[in-house]
One Martini backbone bead per residue (centre of mass of N, CA, C, O) as a GRO file, in nm:
protein
   41
    1MET     BB    1   0.097   0.036   0.021
    2ASP     BB    2   0.062   0.354  -0.002
    3LYS     BB    3   0.167   0.647   0.116
    4ARG     BB    4  -0.006   0.895   0.284
    5SER     BB    5  -0.017   1.279   0.301
    6MET     BB    6  -0.317   1.353   0.298
    7PRO     BB    7  -0.539   1.507   0.469
    8VAL     BB    8  -0.850   1.416   0.634
    9CYS     BB    9  -1.165   1.580   0.680
   10PHE     BB   10  -1.421   1.552   0.938
   11THR     BB   11  -1.695   1.530   1.080
   12ASN     BB   12  -1.840   1.366   1.331
   13GLU     BB   13  -2.073   1.253   1.160
   14GLN     BB   14  -1.905   1.141   0.925
   15PHE     BB   15  -1.721   0.954   1.092
   16LYS     BB   16  -1.946   0.776   1.211
   17LYS     BB   17  -2.049   0.676   0.938
   18ILE     BB   18  -1.789   0.540   0.846
   19GLU     BB   19  -1.770   0.342   1.083
   20GLU     BB   20  -2.042   0.203   1.035
   21ILE     BB   21  -1.984   0.096   0.748
   22ALA     BB   22  -1.725  -0.060   0.811
   23LYS     BB   23  -1.854  -0.258   1.018
   24LYS     BB   24  -2.069  -0.377   0.820
   25LYS     BB   25  -1.809  -0.480   0.629
   26GLY     BB   26  -1.586  -0.603   0.850
   27MET     BB   27  -1.432  -0.375   0.972
   28LEU     BB   28  -1.245  -0.229   1.232
   29ASN     BB   29  -1.224   0.062   1.084
   30SER     BB   30  -1.214   0.361   0.915
   31SER     BB   31  -0.942   0.322   0.772
   32GLN     BB   32  -1.023   0.074   0.610
   33GLY     BB   33  -1.252   0.209   0.455
   34LEU     BB   34  -1.081   0.428   0.316
   35GLU     BB   35  -0.880   0.242   0.172
   36LYS     BB   36  -1.090   0.094   0.005
   37LEU     BB   37  -1.199   0.336  -0.148
   38LEU     BB   38  -0.924   0.428  -0.272
   39SER     BB   39  -0.863   0.152  -0.422
   40ASP     BB   40  -1.134   0.174  -0.610
   41LEU     BB   41  -1.051   0.434  -0.791
   0.00000   0.00000   0.00000
């Protein structure tokens, strides 16, 4: 996996939603969800 250097900012509500979706898809945390989304692009 490439190392990412660009920070990503979310509101608390957006971050909680990302965590919720990641957990529904069997991921451990929001970071895994974001990496999956970025790798699919």
